[in-house]
matplotlib code that plots the C-alpha trace (Angstrom):
import matplotlib.pyplot as plt

x = [0.0, 3.0, 3.3, -0.1, 0.2, -2.6, -4.1, -5.8, -9.0, -8.5, -9.8, -7.3, -6.2, -2.8, -2.6, 1.0, 2.8, 5.8, 3.4, 0.8, -2.1, -1.6, -2.2, -6.1, -6.6, -8.9, -10.6, -10.0, -6.5, -7.0, -3.3, 0.2, 3.8, 6.8, 7.2, 3.5, 0.0, -3.0, -6.2, -9.5, -11.2, -14.3, -13.9, -10.5, -7.0, -4.2, -0.8, 0.6, 4.7, 5.0, 8.4, 7.5, 3.8, 1.8, -1.5, -4.1, -6.0, -9.0, -6.7, -4.0, -1.2, 1.5, 4.8, 5.0, 8.7, 8.1, 5.4, 8.0, 8.1, 6.7, 3.1, 4.7, 8.0, 6.0, 4.3, 8.0, 9.2, 6.0, 6.5, 10.7]
y = [0.3, 2.5, 2.6, 4.8, 8.2, 9.6, 10.5, 13.0, 12.5, 9.4, 8.5, 7.5, 7.0, 7.9, 4.0, 5.1, 8.2, 9.5, 11.6, 10.3, 13.0, 12.1, 8.4, 7.7, 10.9, 9.8, 11.6, 12.8, 13.7, 17.0, 17.8, 16.3, 17.5, 15.9, 15.1, 15.9, 15.1, 17.0, 14.9, 16.9, 15.4, 16.6, 19.9, 20.7, 20.3, 18.7, 18.2, 15.0, 14.4, 11.3, 9.7, 8.8, 7.8, 4.7, 5.4, 2.6, 3.2, 0.6, -1.2, -1.8, 0.2, 2.3, 3.0, 6.6, 7.3, 5.0, 7.9, 10.6, 12.3, 15.0, 13.2, 14.6, 12.4, 8.9, 9.3, 8.9, 6.3, 4.6, 4.8, 4.1]
z = [0.0, 0.6, -3.0, -3.6, -4.9, -3.3, 0.4, 0.4, 0.8, 2.6, 5.7, 8.4, 12.3, 13.8, 15.4, 16.8, 17.5, 20.1, 20.9, 23.0, 22.1, 18.6, 19.1, 18.1, 16.0, 13.2, 10.1, 7.0, 5.5, 3.8, 3.2, 3.1, 3.1, 2.6, 6.6, 7.4, 7.1, 8.0, 9.9, 9.5, 13.0, 14.7, 12.9, 13.7, 11.5, 13.0, 12.1, 12.1, 11.6, 9.3, 10.4, 14.4, 13.1, 12.1, 9.8, 10.0, 6.7, 5.7, 3.0, 6.3, 8.5, 6.8, 8.7, 8.2, 7.5, 4.1, 2.7, 4.1, 0.4, -1.1, -3.1, -6.3, -5.4, -4.8, -7.8, -9.7, -7.3, -8.2, -12.1, -11.7]

ax = plt.figure().add_subplot(projection="3d")
ax.plot(x, y, z, "-o")
ax.set_aspect("equal")
plt.show()
């Protein structure tokens, strides 16, 4: 699953993070940068760093460091 090119619009739950206040945050991904994803949860937006995190999607769990690329760079890696 980590080869996917687009996460914006996906439902996600933070299954593990080094910041305990972010564990269990769930909602829809509304934006993404190289190092973070922004999750809209209960009307507020939370910025979650990818590298110390694990994310649970409907199709399985992803370790954040495996998706710590800009979306456009991830597309290039999939095509290569």
